C-alpha positions as CSV (number, residue, x, y, z in Angstrom):
1,M,0.0,0.1,-0.1
2,P,1.5,3.4,-1.0
3,V,2.3,6.0,1.7
4,P,-0.1,9.3,0.8
5,M,2.0,11.9,-0.3
6,P,1.1,14.2,2.7
7,L,2.5,12.0,5.2
8,V,5.8,12.0,3.5
9,R,5.8,15.5,3.6
10,R,4.8,16.0,7.4
11,A,7.1,13.1,8.1
12,L,10.2,15.1,5.8
13,L,9.4,18.6,7.6
14,L,9.3,17.0,10.9
15,F,12.9,15.2,10.3
16,V,14.7,18.9,8.5
17,A,12.9,20.5,11.8
18,L,14.6,18.1,13.8
19,A,17.8,18.0,12.2
20,A,17.6,21.9,12.7
21,F,16.8,21.7,16.5
22,G,19.8,19.3,16.8
23,A,22.2,21.5,15.3
24,A,21.1,24.4,17.2
25,A,21.3,22.3,20.5
26,I,25.1,21.3,19.5
27,A,25.8,24.7,18.9
28,R,24.8,26.2,22.0
29,A,26.4,23.8,24.0
30,A,29.7,24.2,22.1
31,D,29.2,28.0,23.3
32,A,27.4,27.2,27.0
33,P,29.4,29.2,29.9
34,V,30.9,26.5,32.1
35,S,28.1,25.1,34.8
36,A,28.1,26.5,38.3
37,A,29.3,23.3,39.5
38,D,32.1,22.6,37.3
39,G,32.9,26.3,38.2
40,A,33.0,25.7,41.8
41,A,35.1,22.3,41.0
42,I,37.7,24.7,38.8
43,R,38.0,27.0,41.5
44,Q,38.6,24.6,44.1
45,V,41.3,22.8,42.3
46,I,43.2,26.0,41.8
47,Q,42.7,26.9,45.8
48,S,43.6,23.3,46.4
49,Q,46.8,24.1,44.5
50,M,47.3,27.4,46.1
51,Q,47.5,25.8,49.7
52,A,50.0,23.2,48.5
53,F,52.4,26.0,47.6
54,A,51.8,27.6,50.7
55,K,52.6,24.4,52.6
56,D,55.6,23.8,50.0
57,D,53.9,20.7,49.4
58,G,55.4,19.7,45.9
59,A,53.6,16.4,45.6
60,R,49.8,17.5,46.6
61,A,50.4,20.7,44.2
62,F,51.7,18.6,41.7
63,G,48.9,16.2,41.7
64,Y,46.7,19.4,40.7
65,A,48.7,19.7,37.2
66,S,47.2,17.9,34.4
67,P,49.0,14.7,32.8
68,T,50.3,16.8,30.2
69,I,52.0,19.1,32.7
70,Q,52.7,16.2,34.8
71,E,54.6,14.3,31.6
72,I,56.4,18.1,30.6
73,F,58.0,18.3,34.7
74,R,58.0,14.7,35.4
75,T,58.7,15.4,39.2
76,A,57.1,17.6,41.4
77,D,60.4,19.1,42.2
78,N,60.9,20.0,38.8
79,F,57.6,21.6,39.0
80,M,58.0,23.3,42.1
81,A,61.3,25.1,40.4
82,M,59.5,26.5,37.9
83,V,56.7,27.7,40.2
84,R,59.0,29.3,42.5
85,S,61.1,30.9,39.7
86,D,58.4,31.8,37.2
87,Y,55.1,31.8,39.1
88,R,56.3,33.9,42.3
89,P,52.4,35.7,42.4
90,V,50.9,32.2,42.5
91,Y,53.4,30.5,44.6
92,R,53.1,33.2,47.9
93,P,50.0,35.4,46.8
94,R,48.9,38.4,49.1
95,R,45.6,38.5,47.8
96,V,43.6,36.1,45.2
97,E,40.1,37.2,43.8
98,F,38.5,34.8,41.2
99,G,36.8,35.8,38.3
100,P,35.0,34.5,35.8
101,V,35.6,30.9,33.5
102,E,34.8,31.6,29.9
103,E,35.9,29.2,26.6
104,V,39.0,30.1,25.0
105,D,39.4,27.7,22.0
106,G,37.2,25.4,23.5
107,E,38.6,24.9,26.7
108,P,37.3,26.8,30.2
109,V,39.7,29.5,31.3
110,Q,39.2,30.7,35.0
111,H,40.3,34.5,35.6
112,V,42.1,34.9,38.9
113,W,43.6,38.3,39.9
114,I,46.5,38.0,42.4
115,T,48.2,40.4,44.4
116,G,51.9,38.7,44.4
117,P,54.6,38.6,47.3
118,D,56.0,42.2,45.4
119,G,52.5,44.3,45.6
120,Q,52.1,44.1,42.1
121,D,49.0,42.9,40.7
122,V,48.7,40.2,37.8
123,E,45.9,38.2,36.0
124,A,46.4,35.0,35.9
125,L,44.5,33.0,33.1
126,Y,44.2,29.2,34.2
127,T,43.5,26.8,31.3
128,M,41.5,23.7,32.6
129,Q,41.2,20.0,31.3
130,R,38.4,17.8,32.3
131,Q,39.7,14.5,33.1
132,R,37.8,11.0,31.9
133,D,36.7,11.0,35.6
134,G,35.3,14.2,35.3
135,S,37.7,15.9,37.6
136,W,39.3,19.2,36.6
137,R,43.3,19.5,36.3
138,I,45.3,22.5,35.5
139,N,46.7,22.2,32.2
140,G,48.5,26.0,32.3
141,C,48.6,29.4,33.9
142,D,49.1,32.6,31.8
143,L,50.6,35.2,33.9
144,R,49.8,38.8,32.9
145,R,50.3,42.1,34.5
146,A,46.9,43.4,35.7
147,N,46.9,46.7,33.3
148,D,47.7,44.3,30.6
149,A,44.8,42.1,30.9
């Protein structure tokens, strides 16, 4: 028995509408900001790493770094040496204020304003990486003088 043409037309229109809706939903998901729960988890990871720095607990601080960062530095001692020399504001902050998380090239970036031990203000841009277990790790930190941000 042949399918009536109006039914075929309706099915085709429904298919096109669903496809357009699906594409729009995917585009919105890619542009969606990080959820509140993920934002809180990201802040907690960064705060925990800073607390480890404050106690010179290199193993714990290194544990908050992504596998990529861990592979680059290989040991907690190497990682801590780099942090002490190149990231003094993060290593010994006087003041820390968390700003927004935004998507940059598909990765969440947490903005953190820091007053370093020398009194200079910097903005730290923490690039985060979600792990297979759903947890977050730090995949990079770019320091900028606060007036350059």
